[in-house]
N, C-alpha and C positions, 0 to 999 in steps of 0.2 A: 502493499500500500506505500509505503513510504515513496519508493522510486517514483510510481506511477504519478505521486500527488495527489494522493488520495487519502490521505490524515486527515482526518475533520480537526484537529488538533494542531496549532503552531509545532513546529518540530525542527531539527536541524540534526546535520551527523558529524563525530566528530573524526579526527585521520586516524582514528583504529578501529571507526568503521561502526563505532556505539551511535544508536538514532536517539537523541533525545526529544522525548514528548514532551512539552511546557503542560502543567494543571489547569485542568481547566474548574469552574466549576458546578458543582454537584445542582440541577434542579430539583425539584419536587419528586419526580416520575424515580431517580434513583441512578444506578451507575451499571454501566456494563463492565466487564473485565475482559482484558484480550490477552491473552500469552501465544507465544510460536516460538519455535524450533528451525534448525536451518535442513533437521533429516530427519525421517523417522525413526532412525535408533535411536534416537535422542527422547524416549518418550516418554522415562523416569520424570529428564530436567522439565519438559514440557507439565504434568502432573504438579511435580515440586513448585512452579512459576506462578499455578492456577490457586494453588493451595496457601502459598508469602498472597499473591496480592484476593485471596478469598481473606484469609486472618485480617489483612491490612482493613477491608472495608468494611468487618468485624468492629477492627477496634473503633474506626471512626462513625461508626453504626449507621453505615451506608446502606441504602436499600440496594442490593444485586439486584435487575430488572433483564438482565441477560451478561451470555458468556462468550467470547467468540477464540476460538483453538484452531 
């Protein structure tokens, strides 16, 4: 999505390749979680990412309305 210019938030890429997505205010409808890895054999990494995102959302009392993997 970053390379295609389709991210819905301001973002930029570091020289290391890491993509930084800026925070956005969360509206009353809640938040969506998005995680990804570069290859299929990293499924455990993907699950760990989603777990960390879910824990953060809970700690911030965010209503998770969807996720994208």
